[in-house]
C-alpha positions in Angstrom: 111.9 121.2 79.0 115.2 119.4 79.6 115.8 115.8 78.4 115.7 114.6 82.0 112.3 116.3 82.6 111.0 114.8 79.3 112.0 111.3 80.4 110.1 111.7 83.7 107.0 112.9 81.8 107.3 110.0 79.4 107.0 107.5 82.3 103.6 109.0 83.3 100.7 107.6 81.4 97.0 108.5 81.2 94.5 105.8 82.1 93.2 106.0 78.5 96.7 105.0 77.1 97.8 102.6 79.8 96.9 99.3 77.9 98.8 100.4 74.8 101.8 101.6 76.9 102.0 98.5 79.0 102.0 96.3 75.8 105.4 97.9 75.0 107.0 97.1 78.4 109.2 94.1 78.9 107.6 91.2 80.7 107.2 90.0 83.4 105.2 93.0 84.4 104.8 93.8 88.1 101.9 95.9 89.3 101.5 97.8 92.5 99.3 100.6 93.7 98.8 103.1 96.4 98.6 106.7 97.4 102.3 107.2 98.0 101.5 110.6 99.4 104.8 111.5 101.2 107.4 109.1 99.8 109.6 107.6 102.5 112.1 104.9 103.0 109.6 102.2 103.4 108.0 103.1 100.1 111.4 103.1 98.3 112.5 99.8 99.7 109.1 98.2 98.8 109.2 99.6 95.2 112.7 98.3 94.7 111.7 94.9 95.9 108.7 94.9 93.6 110.7 95.9 90.6 113.3 93.1 91.3 110.5 90.6 90.8 110.1 91.4 87.1 111.3 93.3 84.1 108.9 96.3 84.5 107.0 97.9 87.3 103.7 99.7 86.7 102.7 101.9 89.7 99.1 102.9 89.8 98.4 105.9 92.0 95.0 106.6 93.7 93.7 109.9 92.3 93.2 112.6 94.8 89.4 111.8 95.1 90.1 108.0 95.4 92.7 108.8 98.1 90.3 110.9 100.1 87.8 108.1 100.1 90.3 105.9 102.0 89.5 107.8 105.2 93.0 109.0 106.0 91.8 112.5 106.7 90.0 115.4 104.9 93.3 117.1 104.1 94.8 114.0 102.5 96.5 113.5 100.2 99.0 116.2 101.1 100.5 116.1 97.6 98.3 116.3 94.5 98.1 113.4 92.1 100.2 115.1 89.4 103.0 115.9 91.9 102.9 112.3 93.3 103.2 111.0 89.8 106.3 113.1 89.1 108.0 111.9 92.3 107.1 108.3 91.4 108.3 108.6 87.9 111.7 109.9 89.1 112.4 106.6 90.8 114.5 104.1 88.9 112.3 101.3 90.1 109.2 102.6 88.3 108.7 101.8 84.6 105.3 103.4 84.1 103.0 105.5 86.4 99.3 105.9 86.0 96.2 106.6 88.1 92.9 105.0 89.1 89.9 106.8 90.4 88.0 103.8 91.8 88.3 102.6 95.3 90.5 99.7 94.2 92.6 99.1 91.0 90.5 96.0 90.1 89.4 97.4 86.7 92.9 98.6 85.8 94.4 95.2 86.7 91.7 93.5 84.6 92.8 95.7 81.7 96.6 95.4 81.9 96.9 91.8 83.1 100.1 92.1 85.1 102.1 88.9 85.6 102.7 89.7 89.3 100.6 91.8 91.7 102.5 93.1 94.7 101.1 94.7 97.9 102.7 95.6 101.2 102.8 93.0 103.9 100.0 94.7 105.8 97.5 93.2 103.2 96.0 89.7 103.3 96.3 88.8 99.7 93.7 86.1 100.0 91.0 88.7 100.8 91.7 90.9 97.8 89.5 90.6 94.7 92.6 91.7 92.7 94.4 88.5 93.7 91.6 86.4 92.3 91.7 88.2 89.0 95.5 87.9 88.6 95.5 84.3 89.6 92.6 83.5 87.2 94.9 84.0 84.2 98.0 82.4 85.7 99.6 85.4 87.4 100.9 85.6 90.9 99.9 87.8 93.8 102.5 88.5 96.6 102.7 90.5 99.8 106.2 91.9 100.3 107.4 92.3 103.9 106.1 95.5 105.6 108.9 97.9 106.5 108.1 98.6 110.1 108.4 102.1 111.4 107.5 103.9 108.2 104.1 105.3 107.6 102.9 108.5 105.9 100.0 108.7 108.3 102.3 108.4 111.3 104.7 111.0 109.8 101.8 113.4 109.3 100.7 112.9 112.9 104.2 113.5 114.2 104.6 116.7 112.2 101.2 118.0 113.5 102.3 117.4 117.1 105.3 119.7 116.8 
C-alpha cells in the first residue's frame, strides 16, 4: 500500500470508532450525510461549501441497505459503500468518512455532536429531527443552495435511455 492510499484509508472510520476519531478533529466540526452514489459536480461544490463553514468535515454515508430503503430503485446504490467511502475520502474537503445504517443519521449526530449540520437546499431544515438535536446543544443547522441540474438519479435515468 502506498502512502497516498494509506492516507485515504486513514480518513475512513468505522461507526464504532467515530466518536473517538471525531474528538481528535479540529473544531468547528461540520457534519453532512448522503448516499453520494455517483459523485458529480453538484456534490463536489456542496462538499467544498460545507467544509468552508468549519475546520473539519465529517461525511456520513448511507450504508448500501440504508440507501436501498430510500426508494431510489432496487439497483441503487450503483457503487458499494466501501467504494463510495474511498471516493469521498479522496476529496480534500472531507476530513473523516463513516457510515450509518439507519434511515437517518439522527443517532450518529447525537453521538458526535457536530457544531454545524449541513444539508442540500432541497431539504427543509425545520422539518428534520436532526436540526432539533443539533440546535438543542447550541449547534447550527444550515441548508446550502442546491446546485441545479445535477442529480445522480437524473444521470442514471439519462444513461439508461441511451
